[in-house]
Structure formats: structure tokens, C-alpha cells
C-alpha positions in Angstrom: 0.0 0.0 0.0 2.8 2.4 0.9 4.5 1.6 -2.4 1.3 2.4 -4.3 0.9 5.7 -2.5 4.5 6.6 -3.2 4.1 5.8 -6.9 0.8 7.7 -7.1 2.4 10.7 -5.4 5.4 10.6 -7.8 3.1 10.5 -10.8 1.0 13.5 -9.6 4.2 15.5 -8.9 5.5 14.7 -12.4 2.2 15.8 -14.0 2.3 19.1 -12.0 5.9 19.8 -13.0 5.1 19.1 -16.6 2.0 21.4 -16.6 4.1 24.2 -15.0 6.8 23.8 -17.7 4.3 23.8 -20.5 2.6 26.9 -19.1 6.0 28.6 -18.7 6.8 27.9 -22.4 3.8 29.7 -23.7 4.6 32.8 -25.6 3.7 36.2 -24.1 0.2 37.1 -25.0 -0.6 40.7 -26.1 -1.9 43.0 -23.5 -5.4 43.2 -25.0 -7.5 41.4 -22.4 -7.9 38.1 -24.3 -5.9 35.4 -25.9 -6.3 36.5 -29.4 -3.1 37.7 -31.2 -3.2 41.3 -32.2 -3.2 42.1 -35.9 -0.6 44.8 -36.3 -2.0 47.7 -38.3 -0.1 50.3 -40.2 -2.0 53.4 -39.1 0.6 55.6 -40.8 -0.5 54.3 -44.2 -4.1 55.3 -43.4 -3.3 58.9 -42.6 -3.0 61.1 -45.7 -1.4 64.5 -46.0 -3.7 67.2 -47.4 -1.5 69.8 -49.0 -4.6 72.0 -49.7 -5.7 72.2 -46.1 -5.7 75.5 -44.2 -2.9 74.5 -41.8 0.4 76.3 -42.0 3.0 74.3 -43.9 6.5 74.4 -45.0 6.9 72.3 -48.2 10.3 70.8 -49.2 11.8 71.6 -45.9 15.6 71.0 -45.7 17.5 69.7 -42.7 19.9 72.2 -41.3 23.4 71.7 -42.6 26.9 73.1 -41.8 29.9 72.6 -44.1 27.9 69.9 -45.9 27.0 68.0 -42.7 23.5 67.6 -41.6 23.4 69.0 -38.0 19.6 69.5 -37.6 18.8 66.0 -36.6 18.7 66.6 -32.8 17.0 63.6 -31.2 13.9 61.4 -31.5 11.3 64.3 -31.5 13.3 67.4 -32.4 14.7 68.5 -35.8 16.0 71.8 -37.1 15.1 72.8 -40.6 16.8 75.6 -42.6 16.6 77.0 -46.1 18.7 80.1 -46.3 17.2 82.8 -48.5 13.7 81.2 -48.4 11.2 83.9 -47.4 9.0 81.2 -45.8 11.5 81.0 -43.0 11.3 84.7 -42.1 9.1 84.1 -39.0 11.9 82.0 -37.5 15.0 83.2 -35.7 18.1 82.9 -37.9 16.0 81.3 -40.6 15.9 78.1 -38.6 12.7 76.3 -37.9 13.3 74.3 -34.7 10.6 71.7 -34.9 9.3 69.9 -31.8 7.1 67.0 -32.8 3.5 67.1 -31.8 1.8 64.2 -29.8 5.0 62.4 -28.9 7.7 62.5 -26.2 10.7 60.2 -27.0 13.2 59.2 -24.3 16.2 61.4 -23.9 19.3 60.8 -26.1 21.0 64.1 -25.2 22.1 65.2 -21.8 21.1 62.3 -19.5 20.5 59.2 -21.6 17.3 57.2 -21.2 16.3 53.7 -22.3 15.5 53.6 -26.1 16.4 57.3 -26.4 19.1 56.6 -28.9 17.0 54.0 -30.8 14.2 56.6 -31.2 16.8 59.2 -32.3 18.3 56.9 -34.9 14.8 56.0 -36.2 14.0 59.7 -36.7 17.3 60.4 -38.3 17.1 57.4 -40.7 13.7 58.3 -41.9 14.5 61.9 -42.6 18.0 61.2 -44.1 16.4 59.0 -46.7 13.5 61.3 -47.5 13.1 62.6 -51.0 10.8 65.3 -49.7 9.8 66.6 -46.2 6.7 68.7 -45.3 6.4 70.5 -41.9 2.8 71.1 -40.9 1.4 73.1 -38.0 -1.7 71.9 -36.2 -3.5 75.1 -37.1 -3.4 78.0 -39.5 -0.6 79.6 -37.5 2.8 78.5 -36.2 2.6 77.5 -32.6 5.5 77.4 -30.1 6.3 75.5 -26.9 7.9 77.1 -23.8 11.4 76.6 -25.2 10.7 78.5 -28.4 10.3 75.5 -30.6 7.7 75.2 -33.3 5.1 72.4 -32.6 4.8 70.5 -35.8 3.8 67.4 -37.7 6.6 66.0 -39.9 5.7 64.3 -43.2 8.2 62.6 -45.4 8.2 60.5 -48.6 11.0 58.3 -49.9 10.4 58.9 -53.6 8.5 61.2 -55.9 5.9 58.6 -56.7 5.3 57.5 -53.0 2.9 58.9 -50.5 3.9 61.0 -47.6 4.1 59.3 -44.2 3.5 61.1 -40.9 6.7 60.6 -38.8 5.1 61.6 -35.5 2.5 58.9 -35.9 5.1 56.4 -37.1 7.3 56.9 -34.0 4.2 56.4 -31.8 3.2 53.3 -33.7 6.7 51.8 -33.3 6.6 52.2 -29.5 9.5 54.6 -29.5 7.7 57.4 -27.8 5.3 58.1 -25.0 2.1 60.0 -25.8 2.1 63.8 -25.2 -1.4 65.2 -25.5 -1.7 62.6 -28.3 -5.5 62.9 -28.5 -5.7 66.7 -28.3 -4.8 67.6 -31.9 -6.1 67.3 -35.5 -4.8 63.7 -35.8 -5.7 62.7 -32.2 -7.9 59.7 -32.9 -5.5 57.9 -35.0 -2.6 58.8 -32.7 -4.3 57.3 -29.8 -5.1 54.1 -31.8 -1.4 53.8 -32.8 -0.3 54.4 -29.2 -2.7 51.8 -27.8 -1.5 49.3 -30.3 2.2 49.9 -29.3 1.2 49.4 -25.7 -0.7 46.1 -26.5 2.2 44.8 -28.5 4.7 45.8 -25.7 7.0 47.6 -28.2 10.2 49.3 -27.0 9.2 51.8 -24.3 6.2 49.7 -23.4 8.1 46.4 -23.3 8.8 46.6 -19.6 12.4 45.6 -20.4 15.7 47.4 -20.2 17.2 48.7 -23.4 20.1 46.3 -24.2 21.9 49.2 -25.9 21.8 51.5 -23.0 24.2 51.5 -20.1 22.6 50.3 -16.8 25.4 50.5 -14.2 25.6 52.7 -11.2 27.5 55.5 -13.1 25.7 58.6 -14.3 25.0 58.2 -18.0 25.6 61.5 -19.7 26.9 63.2 -22.8 30.3 65.0 -23.1 28.3 68.2 -23.6 26.5 67.8 -20.3 29.8 67.3 -18.5 31.2 70.4 -20.1 28.1 72.5 -19.3 27.5 71.2 -15.8 30.7 69.8 -14.3 29.8 70.7 -10.8 26.9 68.3 -10.8 29.1 65.3 -11.6 32.4 66.0 -9.8 33.6 63.1 -7.6 31.0 60.8 -9.2 31.3 57.9 -11.6 30.1 58.8 -15.1 29.6 56.9 -18.3 29.5 58.5 -21.8 30.5 57.7 -25.4 33.3 59.5 -27.2 35.7 59.3 -30.0 39.4 59.4 -29.1 40.7 62.4 -31.1 44.2 62.7 -29.7 46.5 61.0 -27.2 49.6 62.3 -25.5 51.3 59.6 -23.4 48.7 58.6 -20.7 46.4 61.6 -21.4 43.6 61.0 -23.9 41.3 63.6 -25.5 37.8 62.2 -26.4 35.1 64.2 -28.1 31.4 64.0 -29.1 29.6 66.1 -31.7 26.4 67.9 -30.7 24.0 68.7 -33.5 22.1 71.4 -31.7 25.1 73.7 -31.2 26.9 72.3 -34.2 30.2 71.8 -32.4 32.4 69.2 -30.8 32.7 68.9 -27.0 35.8 67.3 -25.5 36.9 65.7 -22.3 40.4 65.0 -20.9 41.0 61.4 -19.7 44.0 60.5 -17.6 44.7 56.8 -17.9 47.4 56.7 -15.2 50.2 54.1 -14.8 47.7 51.6 -13.3 45.7 51.3 -16.6 45.6 47.8 -18.0 46.9 46.8 -21.4 43.3 46.3 -22.5 42.4 49.9 -21.6 45.5 51.3 -23.3 44.7 49.3 -26.5 41.1 50.6 -26.6 42.1 54.3 -26.0 43.7 54.9 -29.3 43.0 57.6 -31.9 40.0 56.7 -34.1 38.2 54.5 -31.6 34.7 55.2 -30.4 34.5 54.0 -26.8 32.0 53.8 -24.0 34.0 55.4 -21.2 33.2 54.8 -17.5 35.4 56.5 -14.9 35.6 59.0 -12.0 34.9 62.6 -12.9 37.2 64.8 -10.8 38.8 68.2 -10.7 42.6 68.1 -11.5 44.8 70.6 -9.7 47.5 69.9 -12.2 45.5 70.8 -15.3 43.2 73.2 -13.4 40.2 71.6 -15.0 38.0 68.5 -14.9 39.0 65.1 -16.2 38.0 61.5 -16.1 40.2 58.9 -14.4 40.2 55.3 -13.1 39.2 53.5 -16.3 38.9 49.8 -15.9 38.3 46.7 -18.1 37.4 43.2 -16.9 38.5 40.6 -19.4 36.7 37.8 -17.6 33.5 39.9 -17.6 33.6 42.5 -20.4 29.9 43.3 -19.9 30.6 44.5 -16.4 28.9 48.0 -16.2 32.2 49.5 -14.8 34.1 48.3 -17.8 35.1 50.5 -20.8 33.8 49.1 -24.1 35.0 49.5 -27.7 32.1 50.5 -29.9 33.6 51.3 -33.2 37.0 51.7 -34.9 38.2 54.0 -37.7 36.3 57.1 -36.7 37.8 60.4 -37.8 38.3 63.2 -35.3 36.3 66.3 -36.0 39.0 69.0 -36.2 36.5 71.7 -36.3 37.9 74.6 -38.4 38.0 78.0 -36.7 39.3 81.4 -37.5 41.6 83.3 -35.2 38.7 85.7 -34.4 36.3 82.8 -33.5 38.9 81.2 -31.3 40.0 84.4 -29.6 36.7 86.2 -29.1 33.9 84.0 -30.4 30.9 83.0 -28.4 28.2 80.3 -28.4 24.7 80.6 -27.1 23.3 77.4 -25.6 19.6 77.0 -25.0 18.8 73.9 -22.9 15.3 72.7 -22.3 13.4 74.4 -19.6 16.3 76.8 -19.0 17.3 80.3 -20.1 19.8 80.7 -22.9 23.4 81.1 -21.8 26.3 82.5 -23.7 29.8 80.9 -23.4 33.2 81.6 -24.9 33.7 79.4 -27.9 37.0 78.2 -26.7 35.6 77.4 -23.3 33.0 75.0 -24.8 35.6 73.6 -27.2 38.0 72.7 -24.5 39.8 69.3 -25.1 38.1 68.9 -28.5 40.0 68.6 -31.8 40.4 71.8 -33.8 42.2 73.2 -36.8 43.1 76.7 -37.9 44.7 78.0 -41.1 46.7 81.0 -42.3 48.0 82.1 -38.9 50.9 84.5 -38.8 53.5 83.7 -36.1 54.4 86.9 -34.4 56.7 85.6 -31.7 57.7 82.5 -29.8 60.1 80.7 -27.6 61.4 77.1 -27.1 61.5 75.6 -23.6 64.4 73.5 -22.3 62.1 70.5 -22.7 61.8 71.2 -26.4 58.1 72.4 -26.2 57.3 75.5 -28.2 55.0 78.4 -27.5 54.0 80.5 -30.5 51.9 83.7 -30.5 49.8 83.7 -33.7 47.5 86.3 -35.3 45.2 86.7 -38.3 46.5 90.2 -39.0 43.4 91.8 -37.7 44.2 92.0 -34.1 43.0 88.6 -33.1 45.8 86.7 -31.4 46.2 83.5 -29.3 48.8 80.9 -28.5 49.7 77.7 -30.2 51.6 75.4 -27.9 53.4 72.3 -29.1 54.9 69.2 -27.6 58.6 68.5 -28.3 57.9 67.7 -32.0 60.1 66.8 -34.9 59.9 67.5 -38.6 59.7 64.8 -41.4 63.5 64.4 -41.3 63.5 63.7 -37.6 65.0 67.0 -36.5 63.6 68.8 -33.5 61.5 71.8 -34.3 62.3 75.2 -32.7 60.3 78.4 -32.5 62.7 80.0 -35.0 61.3 77.5 -37.6 58.0 79.3 -37.4 58.4 82.9 -36.3 57.6 85.4 -39.1 55.9 82.6 -41.2 52.3 81.6 -41.9 51.2 78.2 -40.5 48.3 75.8 -40.5 47.7 73.8 -37.3 45.7 70.9 -35.9 45.4 70.0 -32.3 43.3 70.1 -29.2 42.0 73.1 -27.2 43.5 73.3 -23.7 44.3 76.1 -21.1 47.3 77.9 -19.9 47.5 80.7 -17.3 43.8 81.3 -17.5 43.6 81.5 -21.3 42.8 79.1 -24.1 45.3 77.8 -26.6 45.6 75.2 -29.4 48.0 72.4 -28.3 49.8 70.5 -31.1 50.8 67.0 -30.2 52.5 65.6 -33.3 54.9 67.3 -35.8 52.7 66.6 -38.8 50.0 68.7 -37.4 51.8 72.0 -37.9 52.6 73.1 -41.4 54.4 76.2 -42.8 52.5 77.5 -45.8 54.3 80.8 -46.4 
């Protein structure tokens, strides 16, 4: 009898375990209140652009560019459009329409980085970069603005002349790459809410309940280089994580940078590797590598500025959140071209969301980024005992600054001296750094200074 009871109990236990396993293997059901699979609908295809409606429109809008580079693609829900000389842009400051997309709010991909923020940003950029034509539409007969001076818009695009326009706001909602923002309170509210509810039911991206696998999730503060440059006091003595391209390296000091579309300039950061840095870290921190950098953000008495230190790599656990990570190789440094006037006296006005605009010295914001300048006349200079050279340069119009070099050599291997440059015209490439309270261009290798006259 005991044996039969034991066998019966064992059978029941096995059946229970099997049932649990089978239930656990069932695929996730859509969040629609029943077991029926959701038929995914393309609401974007249903919505049509009416070019003859009374709403304010900008037809054939062009993404803002600088030196042939598109700089207007800001993030997932903001794009700057510009068509210089087009009278339609006259209502907008500097002929730039700063469009904030209606009905959506994508996660942040600038400043502090949020889950799926970069995915949303890349989605927006990919659609507009491949567009044959773009139409910007207001929700009414006038242009309407948000509290940050951006125009509230619908963005339409088409990929070829014989294709229909697609509403990008609605498409981003439909893909689950944005939260709703007054989605029902606009001219396309009904279909926006339908697309939003579908994305929720399908648990897409921001509604998945899962962490973004492409976003850092360690204890460090995930930021951009621009944020560290603008608000260093908020992050000092904390562990930070950011992405940057190694633009220059001098011994154990690395200069990494990141381009910011909104201000159309590079922001740089100084990284001190230290003698304790592992071989893996040293191999990653070479010029041309794009790296996710995790380290301590601190104030350096030696350089009289902020820097990142204590970079680590864990070969047995490369996915450790504290580990630096190689993201891409063969990326060129920016070497933003500047005039002597811009470097010596130029300013940049930065308008952050929900904050007043603030004006900075150009060189202050460009600190530790790569830079180039041409046709500089060398007025004077001297050579230090270490072989380093200081040159005072000018554009001939009263704008002067200092070019400071390492102990560099020419192509024949001979050491340069200041007398090789004084009275001549030069082109330089280097990084922005500071000396005695001022800003200078620091040349690290001999090939980055050229006599042209």
C-alpha cells in the first residue's frame, strides 16, 4: 500500500511539473485582455497629407546643414530645418525652424541618456535622411510654439516622388518609440491614440517593460560629453559613463570628443589613464576608436580643470557595467575649423530645455576637443628647455592666441624650434587646452603644424 501511494504521489508530482513547464513555455500574450493575437495595423498608411488644407505648412523643408554635414537631426522628437534665402522661414530666428514633434515624447538621447532614447533618435534620423521630400505642418493656421521657443509640428516625409507622404510623429508612436504627449488633443488625435494603444498592447520598446540592451545600466551617471562640459559641478567626484571618439592621445592623457547637432560643435573631455591602466584599456584608448567610457569625474589641480580617471576593463566579464567598451574603430576626429577671431573672441549661445539661454566663450566650450586653424601668422615664440614650443599667432586683424606644441620633430626627424615658425604663416591641428587662464591650441605631433608661407 505504501509503495502504491508513493508511486501515485510521484506521478502526480511529475504531472504538476510538466504542466508548469508547458505553461511557462507559452509565448507572451498581447496585453489586450484576451488570448487573441493582435493584428498589427499600419496606421501611418491610413493617414493622408492634405497639402490643400488651411494648416500652416513648409513644403520641401531642408534639414539644417553646416559645411555639408546635416546638423539639424537633434533627437527622436526634435529636428531643425533651414533654407537660407527662403522667405517662408522669415518668422523663425536665424531662418531656422526648430521643430518639436506634436503628440509624442521620446526618451532622452542628449544630456542624460534614457532607455530607447538613442533608438528613437536613430529611427527619426534614418527616416529623414532617406527622405526625398519633407513637409512640416502646423496643427492650425498659424505656427505655434512651446515654452522653449520650438515650433510644434507634424513632420511628413516620402522616400520617392511617386510614393505617399508618411506622418513621422505617428510612425514613431506606432513603433513604440515614444510616450504620448497630448496625443488625443490635436487634429490627428484619434489615429494617434489608436497607434499608441497598439504599441502598448504589443509591448513595443518603451512599453516592453524591459531594459534597453543598448543603454548603459550600471551605477554610473549616463551623460553626454556636452553635459559634463556645461554642468561639471553636478558630476564632480561621481562615476560617469559616456560615449566619445578618441581624437588625440599624448602619453597617458587622452582627449575624447562627441559632436552635438544642436550647437553644431564638438565637446571634448580629458581622460587620464594613469600608470595603473591595464593593457586592454590602453589598446582601446587609441585615436579613431569610439569608446563607451566609464570612470571617475574629478577636478585636477595639475591641469586646473575637470578630467576622467580610473578607467577599468574586466576581461573575464567584459559586460561589467564598470568596464570600458570599444564601440567602433576607424572614426575620424572632428578637427572643427576655426578662425583666429572665433577662437580668440567667439561666443556660443546654448539654450537647454526648460532653462534660459546662456552664452559661453567658444574656446571654453571647445575645451579638449580637436580643432584646426589656417593661415595664422606667427608673431613671436620661444622654445622651452624640454623642447616644447610656444607661438603667439595672429590673423593680421588684431585677433591673437597661443599655439603650444609638444617637443615635436619634422619629417626628417630633426627637432622643431620656435625659429622655424616665427615670421611665417602656418596651419595647425590640435586640441584646445588652457594655460595661465587662457585658451590655446595644443599641437601634439609634428605633422599637425605646417608652414604654408
